[in-house]
C-alpha positions, -999 to 999 in steps of 0.1 A, spaced: 819 170 -387 816 135 -373 781 123 -369 789 109 -334 792 145 -322 756 152 -331 746 119 -317 759 130 -283 738 161 -283 707 140 -294 711 119 -263 714 150 -242 750 142 -232 776 168 -225 792 183 -257 827 173 -268 854 195 -253 874 222 -270 869 239 -303 850 210 -318 823 216 -291 818 251 -303 814 239 -339 789 212 -329 769 236 -308 768 262 -336 758 236 -362 731 223 -339 718 258 -333 716 264 -371 698 231 -377 673 237 -348 666 272 -362 654 258 -395 616 256 -400 619 223 -417 622 189 -399 656 173 -402 667 139 -389 692 111 -396 686 74 -396 714 48 -398 716 17 -421 696 -3 -395 667 23 -396 675 37 -362 675 73 -353 708 91 -347 698 128 -348 667 150 -350 663 188 -348 638 206 -326 612 209 -353 613 171 -359 610 163 -322 582 188 -317 562 174 -346 563 138 -335 561 146 -298 589 123 -287 616 132 -262 651 133 -277 664 106 -254 635 83 -264 638 91 -301 676 83 -302 680 47 -312 643 42 -320 635 23 -352 617 43 -379 588 19 -379 583 25 -341 580 63 -347 557 60 -377 534 33 -364 522 2 -383 499 19 -409 523 48 -418 552 24 -418 536 3 -445 533 34 -467 568 47 -460 587 14 -460 594 14 -498 609 49 -495 631 39 -466 643 8 -483 650 29 -515 670 54 -495 690 27 -478 698 12 -512 713 45 -523 684 61 -542 671 96 -532 634 96 -524 608 124 -527 571 120 -518 542 139 -503 521 126 -474 495 138 -449 508 134 -413 491 140 -380 514 158 -356 517 154 -318 488 179 -312 465 158 -335 466 184 -363 468 171 -399 496 186 -419 504 180 -456 542 175 -459 568 170 -486 595 145 -476 630 140 -489 651 110 -480 688 117 -490 712 87 -488 744 91 -468 773 75 -485 805 64 -467 832 51 -490 807 46 -517 782 26 -497 749 38 -481 753 40 -444 720 57 -436 699 86 -448 689 121 -440 653 131 -437 641 166 -446 604 173 -442 587 206 -452 551 215 -442 533 225 -475 498 226 -461 492 262 -471 503 255 -507 482 224 -509 451 242 -496 456 270 -521 460 245 -550 429 226 -537 408 258 -537 420 266 -573 411 231 -584 377 232 -568 370 266 -585 381 253 -619 360 222 -616 330 241 -604 332 263 -635 335 231 -657 306 216 -639 283 246 -645 293 246 -682 286 209 -686 253 213 -669 244 241 -692 253 218 -722 232 190 -709 203 213 -703 205 226 -739 207 190 -752 176 180 -731 157 210 -745 168 206 -781 164 169 -784 146 151 -755 118 177 -750 112 181 -787 110 143 -792 86 139 -763 65 168 -776 64 152 -811 54 118 -795 27 136 -776 13 151 -808 13 116 -825 -6 100 -796 -31 129 -795 -37 123 -833 -42 86 -827 -67 94 -800 -86 116 -825 -88 86 -849 -65 95 -877 -61 69 -905 -24 63 -900 -27 55 -863 -4 25 -864 25 45 -880 20 73 -855 21 49 -825 54 34 -839 69 69 -843 59 79 -808 74 47 -793 106 53 -812 107 89 -800 102 79 -764 129 52 -766 153 77 -780 144 102 -753 150 75 -726 185 68 -740 194 105 -740 181 109 -704 202 80 -693 233 95 -709 226 128 -692 221 112 -658 254 92 -663 272 124 -672 259 142 -641 269 114 -619 305 115 -633 307 152 -627 292 151 -592 316 126 -576 348 148 -571 332 182 -571 300 178 -550 317 156 -524 324 186 -502 288 196 -504 277 161 -494 301 162 -465 288 196 -454 253 181 -454 264 153 -431 282 178 -409 251 200 -407 229 170 -397 255 161 -370 257 197 -358 219 197 -350 224 165 -330 255 177 -312 244 212 -306 275 226 -323 292 223 -357 322 200 -362 352 216 -377 364 203 -411 400 203 -425 406 192 -461 439 186 -478 447 171 -512 425 168 -544 394 146 -544 394 144 -582 403 107 -584 381 94 -557 357 68 -571 319 68 -565 322 35 -545 347 52 -521 325 83 -519 295 64 -508 315 45 -481 332 76 -469 299 94 -464 284 64 -446 315 61 -423 315 99 -415 278 98 -407 283 68 -384 313 83 -366 295 116 -360 264 98 -349 284 78 -324 299 110 -310 264 126 -307 250 95 -289 278 85 -266 306 110 -263 291 141 -245 317 161 -265 322 198 -267 343 197 -298 347 174 -329 374 178 -355 370 161 -389 399 157 -412 396 146 -449 430 141 -465 437 127 -500 474 120 -506 489 98 -533 465 69 -537 451 70 -502 421 87 -486 421 94 -449 391 103 -428 398 112 -392 372 121 -366 384 133 -332 363 144 -302 370 156 -267 343 135 -251 344 108 -224 359 80 -246 345 47 -257 330 20 -235 337 -17 -241 302 -22 -254 306 6 -279 340 -7 -290 325 -41 -299 293 -30 -316 292 6 -328 324 5 -348 320 -29 -366 304 -14 -398 331 12 -402 358 -15 -399 341 -37 -424 337 -8 -449 374 -1 -447 384 -38 -451 361 -43 -480 379 -15 -498 414 -28 -489 419 -2 -463 424 1 -425 404 13 -395 417 23 -362 401 38 -330 420 51 -300 422 76 -273 424 113 -280 446 135 -259 439 148 -233 405 132 -235 381 118 -260 383 94 -290 400 94 -324 386 73 -353 408 69 -383 396 54 -416 420 50 -445 413 34 -479 426 34 -514 409 62 -535 401 36 -562 384 13 -537 404 -18 -548 395 -42 -520 379 -76 -515 360 -91 -543 
């Protein structure tokens, strides 16, 4: 079926007459009935068709979406991430990737996206987009990963505790006996002092190794607990608990990014408590690919000019120092949205 027939319907124009109109209407009904999001973009990156699910997700009217460039729909930050996939599809290579997107209602959804090239006489003339919401699957995988890591953490802590008991405590006890003997005036005092010092040095080295191991284990697994603590503190200031939505695995997030994330979350929630007069705050933490997204949305009175120039500066600097981005804007129908996105490895300014 000619693509121009679908384009007519996308623009809201009258269907083509005759039997072909029935075929176009039937095909459109089938595509609109699919739960997945389907669209078509031409070789210039402009929209030529989108089904109902796609239009509803992005919250753009069909007439407005038709002819829109893909970068306009995605926005500058998401366009930077998606551009290599768009260019790959337009060069004739199928693309498959996963991403966290925020729909028109402000809800984060973890999606799997296919870009399928459309060939005309052997040359790419555009590409089809098929997007499936896999948030449920991702949350289930995340819960399983968290459970597995929690068991591993408990086992490792038990191992470290056994090592501390069998080695460190015994060495310190022996050093204590040597020093007590020196205090009593034994003849080999110098040798006993040397042995005690050596035992203490060995114990310090073992303690440092144990602390390092605990820090490595804490970063991905105890991050949710640290976030819960920040949310709890904010809840006491707000008078209600913010909601938290998590998607993706936090396993690869570095300690540097963890520290900055917690600081930004605390600052964002503090700003809401001090200035917003909000009744609801939604926090989203999404880890997709090599990016970590923190989104804090409230339904308060919005930001004043003074707050825009002073209260958000640190959050912006923390994002830029990690090579990420920071954005603040209006929430709908009212309130403010803060979005902080950085690489999970924290590769930023030196």
